[in-house]
Wavefront OBJ file of the C-alpha trace (Angstrom):
o trace
v 0.000 0.000 0.000
v 3.042 2.267 0.346
v 3.474 2.412 -3.441
v -0.078 3.660 -4.029
v -0.546 7.420 -4.376
v -3.807 7.604 -2.401
v -4.670 11.212 -3.254
v -4.428 10.428 -6.960
v -7.094 7.705 -6.972
v -10.097 8.801 -8.987
v -12.831 7.775 -11.369
v -12.317 8.481 -15.055
v -14.025 7.891 -18.369
v -11.665 6.971 -21.180
v -13.993 8.786 -23.588
v -13.396 12.046 -21.689
v -9.822 11.527 -20.421
v -8.215 10.554 -23.717
v -4.645 10.837 -22.355
v -5.344 7.562 -20.533
v -6.507 5.696 -23.636
v -4.615 2.517 -24.422
v -1.977 3.085 -27.046
v 0.095 -0.081 -27.291
v -0.277 -3.535 -25.756
v 2.904 -4.715 -24.065
v 1.684 -8.023 -22.648
v -2.024 -8.687 -22.451
v -5.352 -9.195 -24.166
v -7.300 -6.635 -26.171
v -10.787 -7.724 -27.194
v -13.665 -5.373 -28.091
v -15.258 -5.470 -24.605
v -12.304 -6.614 -22.488
v -8.769 -5.343 -22.110
v -6.322 -6.801 -19.601
v -2.589 -6.805 -19.054
v 0.237 -4.314 -19.472
v -0.254 -1.400 -21.870
v 1.328 1.903 -22.797
v -1.133 4.757 -22.642
v -1.538 7.654 -25.036
v 0.332 9.821 -22.485
v 3.241 7.275 -22.653
v 2.751 5.980 -19.102
v 2.834 2.260 -18.331
v -0.410 0.765 -16.972
v -1.761 -2.518 -15.686
v -5.281 -2.669 -17.116
v -8.478 -4.648 -16.454
v -11.225 -2.824 -18.364
v -14.697 -3.992 -19.357
v -16.435 -0.589 -19.285
v -14.335 2.339 -20.508
v -16.734 4.876 -18.968
v -16.455 3.549 -15.409
v -12.730 3.190 -14.686
v -10.768 3.562 -11.462
v -7.359 5.205 -11.925
v -4.886 4.218 -9.206
v -1.463 5.802 -9.583
v 1.500 4.040 -8.013
v 5.123 5.081 -7.843
v 5.952 2.793 -10.786
v 2.864 2.566 -13.027
v -0.870 3.231 -13.259
v -3.561 0.699 -12.453
v -6.791 1.050 -14.452
v -9.809 -1.176 -13.918
v -13.558 -1.115 -14.384
v -15.899 -1.586 -11.453
v -19.238 -0.629 -9.964
v -19.498 1.673 -6.924
v -16.214 3.451 -7.511
v -16.920 6.121 -4.881
v -17.397 3.446 -2.212
v -14.164 1.753 -3.249
v -12.187 5.003 -3.087
v -13.630 5.829 0.344
v -12.634 2.391 1.678
v -9.083 2.713 0.346
v -8.703 6.141 1.969
v -10.138 4.821 5.253
v -7.639 1.940 5.216
v -4.783 4.383 4.672
v -5.948 6.461 7.651
v -5.908 3.348 9.873
v -2.248 2.654 9.050
l 1 2 3 4 5 6 7 8 9 10 11 12 13 14 15 16 17 18 19 20 21 22 23 24 25 26 27 28 29 30 31 32 33 34 35 36 37 38 39 40 41 42 43 44 45 46 47 48 49 50 51 52 53 54 55 56 57 58 59 60 61 62 63 64 65 66 67 68 69 70 71 72 73 74 75 76 77 78 79 80 81 82 83 84 85 86 87 88
């Protein structure tokens, strides 16, 4: 948890935040409705990706790469992560 940049965690839509669009697959799977694995983003950052819905994506920055994944109830997830950080 020390590598995660807690204040940078946020919800994004890849339609609106085009800098985070996938540019090049490094090692992973890219199907029309599912993307997973390591990718380079349009902004040249490295990301570990698990995306099924490009309009409901959690962006978690770490010291080494970005983590992008789709999920429901993103606000609840972010609140729990921040609460865990406060406990440590």
